[in-house]
C-alpha positions as CSV (number, residue, x, y, z in Angstrom):
1,M,0.0,0.0,0.0
2,Y,1.2,3.5,-0.8
3,N,2.3,5.6,2.2
4,P,1.6,9.3,1.6
5,S,3.9,11.9,3.0
6,S,3.9,15.7,3.4
7,K,6.1,15.9,0.4
8,V,3.3,14.5,-1.8
9,L,0.3,16.1,-0.2
10,G,1.9,19.5,0.9
11,E,2.9,20.8,4.2
12,N,-0.5,22.4,5.1
13,V,-2.7,19.3,4.6
14,S,-3.8,17.8,7.9
15,R,-3.9,14.0,8.4
16,Y,-7.6,14.4,9.4
17,T,-8.4,15.9,5.9
18,L,-6.4,13.1,4.2
19,V,-8.3,10.4,6.1
20,M,-11.7,12.0,5.3
21,V,-10.9,12.4,1.6
22,V,-9.5,8.9,1.2
23,A,-12.4,7.3,3.1
24,K,-15.0,9.1,1.0
25,R,-13.2,8.3,-2.3
26,A,-12.7,4.7,-1.3
27,R,-16.4,4.3,-0.6
28,Q,-17.2,5.7,-4.1
29,I,-14.8,3.2,-5.6
30,V,-16.4,0.3,-3.7
31,Q,-19.8,1.5,-4.9
32,G,-18.6,1.2,-8.5
33,S,-16.9,4.5,-9.4
34,T,-14.2,4.1,-12.0
35,S,-10.6,4.7,-11.0
36,K,-9.2,8.0,-12.2
37,V,-5.7,6.5,-12.5
38,H,-4.1,3.4,-14.0
39,T,-2.8,1.3,-11.1
40,D,-2.1,-2.3,-10.2
41,Y,-3.6,-1.7,-6.8
42,E,-6.9,-3.5,-6.0
43,N,-7.5,-2.1,-2.5
44,P,-9.9,0.9,-2.8
45,I,-7.9,2.8,-0.1
46,S,-4.7,2.3,-2.1
47,I,-6.4,3.4,-5.3
48,A,-7.8,6.5,-3.6
49,L,-4.4,7.4,-2.2
50,E,-2.8,7.0,-5.6
51,E,-5.5,9.3,-7.1
52,I,-4.8,12.0,-4.6
53,R,-1.0,11.6,-5.1
54,E,-1.4,12.1,-8.8
55,G,-3.7,15.1,-8.3
56,K,-6.8,13.6,-9.8
57,I,-8.9,14.3,-6.7
58,E,-9.8,17.9,-5.7
59,Y,-10.4,18.6,-2.0
60,R,-10.2,21.4,0.4
61,E,-8.9,21.5,3.9
62,V,-11.5,20.6,6.6
63,E,-11.9,23.2,9.3
64,H,-12.0,22.0,12.8
65,V,-14.7,23.6,15.0
66,E,-13.9,23.6,18.8
67,K,-16.8,22.8,21.1
C-alpha cells in the first residue's frame, strides 16, 4: 500500500483531511466508481491514495470547530 507523505500532499494538509478524503473516495470506488488513475492496486484505499497523489482528486482543507 502506498504511504503518503507531506512531500506528496503538501505541508499544510492535515492528516484528518487526508483520512476523510481517502475514506469518501474509497467508498465511491467500492460502490462502482471508475478509478481516475491506471494502477495495479486492487484495494480501494490504495487506489484513492494514488488518485490523490497524482492530483486527480480535488479537495479542500477541513476546518475543525472547537466545542
